C-alpha positions as CSV (number, residue, x, y, z in Angstrom):
1,M,20.7,-7.3,-16.7
2,A,17.6,-8.6,-14.9
3,E,17.4,-8.6,-11.2
4,V,17.2,-12.1,-9.7
5,T,14.6,-12.7,-7.0
6,N,13.4,-15.8,-5.3
7,R,9.8,-14.7,-5.4
8,P,8.0,-16.6,-8.2
9,S,5.7,-14.9,-10.6
10,I,2.0,-15.4,-10.5
11,N,2.1,-17.7,-13.6
12,Q,5.0,-19.8,-12.3
13,P,4.3,-22.3,-9.5
14,A,6.6,-22.2,-6.5
15,T,8.8,-25.2,-6.0
16,G,11.8,-25.8,-3.7
17,K,12.8,-24.4,-0.4
18,D,13.6,-20.8,-1.6
19,H,10.3,-20.1,-3.3
20,Y,7.4,-18.5,-1.5
21,H,4.2,-16.7,-2.2
22,Y,4.2,-13.0,-1.1
23,A,1.5,-10.7,0.0
24,K,0.8,-7.7,2.3
25,G,-2.1,-7.2,4.7
26,R,-3.1,-4.0,6.4
27,R,-5.5,-3.1,9.2
28,K,-5.7,0.2,11.1
29,S,-2.0,1.2,11.3
30,A,-0.7,-2.4,11.3
31,V,1.2,-3.7,8.2
32,A,1.9,-7.4,7.8
33,T,4.3,-8.9,5.2
34,V,3.6,-12.6,4.6
35,R,5.8,-15.2,2.9
36,L,3.9,-18.4,2.4
37,Y,5.9,-21.5,1.8
38,S,4.5,-24.7,0.3
39,D,6.2,-27.1,2.8
40,R,5.3,-28.1,6.3
41,G,6.8,-26.2,9.2
42,E,6.0,-23.8,12.1
43,S,4.7,-20.4,11.2
44,I,6.8,-17.5,12.6
45,V,5.8,-13.9,13.4
46,N,8.6,-11.5,14.0
47,G,11.0,-14.3,14.9
48,K,8.6,-16.0,17.4
49,P,6.1,-18.8,16.9
50,I,2.5,-17.6,16.4
51,G,1.4,-18.9,19.8
52,E,4.1,-17.0,21.5
53,Y,3.6,-13.7,19.7
54,F,-0.2,-13.8,19.8
55,N,-0.9,-15.5,23.1
56,N,-4.7,-14.9,22.8
57,Q,-6.7,-17.9,21.4
58,T,-9.1,-15.6,19.6
59,L,-6.3,-13.8,17.8
60,Q,-4.7,-17.1,16.9
61,R,-8.0,-18.3,15.4
62,T,-8.3,-15.0,13.4
63,I,-4.9,-15.6,11.9
64,E,-5.4,-19.3,11.1
65,A,-8.9,-18.8,9.6
66,P,-7.7,-18.5,5.9
67,L,-5.5,-21.5,6.2
68,V,-8.1,-23.7,7.9
69,L,-10.8,-22.6,5.5
70,T,-8.8,-23.6,2.5
71,G,-7.3,-26.7,4.1
72,Q,-3.7,-25.5,3.9
73,N,-3.0,-25.3,7.7
74,N,-1.1,-28.7,7.6
75,T,0.7,-28.3,4.2
76,T,2.1,-24.7,4.4
77,H,3.9,-22.5,6.8
78,A,4.5,-18.7,6.8
79,I,7.3,-16.3,7.8
80,I,5.5,-13.1,8.8
81,R,6.8,-9.6,9.7
82,V,4.3,-7.3,11.3
83,S,4.7,-3.7,12.6
84,G,2.5,-0.9,13.9
85,G,-0.9,-0.9,15.6
86,G,-2.0,-3.1,18.5
87,T,-2.3,-6.8,18.7
88,K,-5.8,-7.1,17.2
89,G,-4.9,-4.9,14.3
90,Q,-1.8,-6.9,13.7
91,A,-3.7,-10.2,13.8
92,E,-6.2,-9.0,11.3
93,A,-3.4,-7.6,9.0
94,V,-1.7,-11.0,9.2
95,S,-5.0,-12.8,8.3
96,L,-5.5,-10.5,5.3
97,G,-1.9,-11.1,4.2
98,L,-2.3,-14.9,4.5
99,A,-5.5,-14.8,2.5
100,R,-3.9,-12.8,-0.3
101,A,-0.9,-15.1,-0.3
102,L,-3.2,-18.1,-0.7
103,V,-4.8,-16.5,-3.7
104,V,-1.4,-15.9,-5.2
105,M,-0.6,-19.5,-4.5
106,S,-3.8,-20.8,-6.1
107,E,-6.5,-18.8,-7.8
108,D,-9.0,-21.6,-6.8
109,F,-9.0,-20.3,-3.2
110,R,-10.4,-16.9,-4.2
111,S,-14.1,-17.7,-4.2
112,T,-13.9,-19.5,-0.8
113,L,-12.0,-16.7,0.9
114,R,-14.2,-14.0,-0.8
115,K,-17.4,-15.7,0.5
116,S,-16.0,-15.7,4.1
117,G,-15.0,-12.0,3.8
118,L,-11.3,-12.7,4.3
119,L,-10.1,-10.9,1.2
120,T,-11.9,-7.6,2.0
121,R,-9.6,-5.0,3.6
122,D,-11.2,-3.3,6.6
123,A,-10.5,0.3,5.7
124,R,-11.6,1.9,9.0
125,E,-8.9,4.1,10.5
126,K,-8.6,6.2,13.6
127,E,-10.2,9.6,13.1
128,R,-7.9,12.5,13.6
129,K,-8.3,14.9,16.6
130,K,-9.8,18.3,15.8
131,Y,-8.7,21.5,17.4
132,G,-11.0,22.9,20.1
133,L,-12.1,19.3,20.9
134,K,-10.8,16.8,23.4
135,K,-10.7,13.9,21.0
136,A,-12.0,13.4,17.4
137,R,-15.6,14.3,18.3
138,K,-15.7,14.7,22.1
139,A,-16.3,18.4,23.0
140,P,-15.4,20.0,26.3
141,Q,-18.3,20.3,28.8
142,F,-20.6,23.1,28.0
143,S,-21.5,25.5,30.8
144,K,-24.3,28.1,30.2
145,R,-23.3,30.2,33.3
């Protein structure tokens, strides 16, 4: 017996209220799970509106960049769950998740998003601390005498 899910396949267009386009975005230690719906509404992050969760205008522009670039900011809304990292890492993870969900929604958006660099995952992570050092690379002060 096949498991029933409300997530449409890539070949099948999403219609109705229960269907959404799903993607994940990551940045540093932040992970964002994005459900992109094809109808109008307010986008929600962890149960709060985007403006309330990310109260910085720069972070809000970072998040909305894929939607504005593809012209989908007035025709779609998203339900987003994000965890880990700081606010900037979370915002960039949400942006990547939205860009990936837009590509799942329509393959036509891929070239536009790729040219703007919104589909590239920023793989830079925090470097681990090494023993004998104060941080990843900072050594204790050297004293000759």
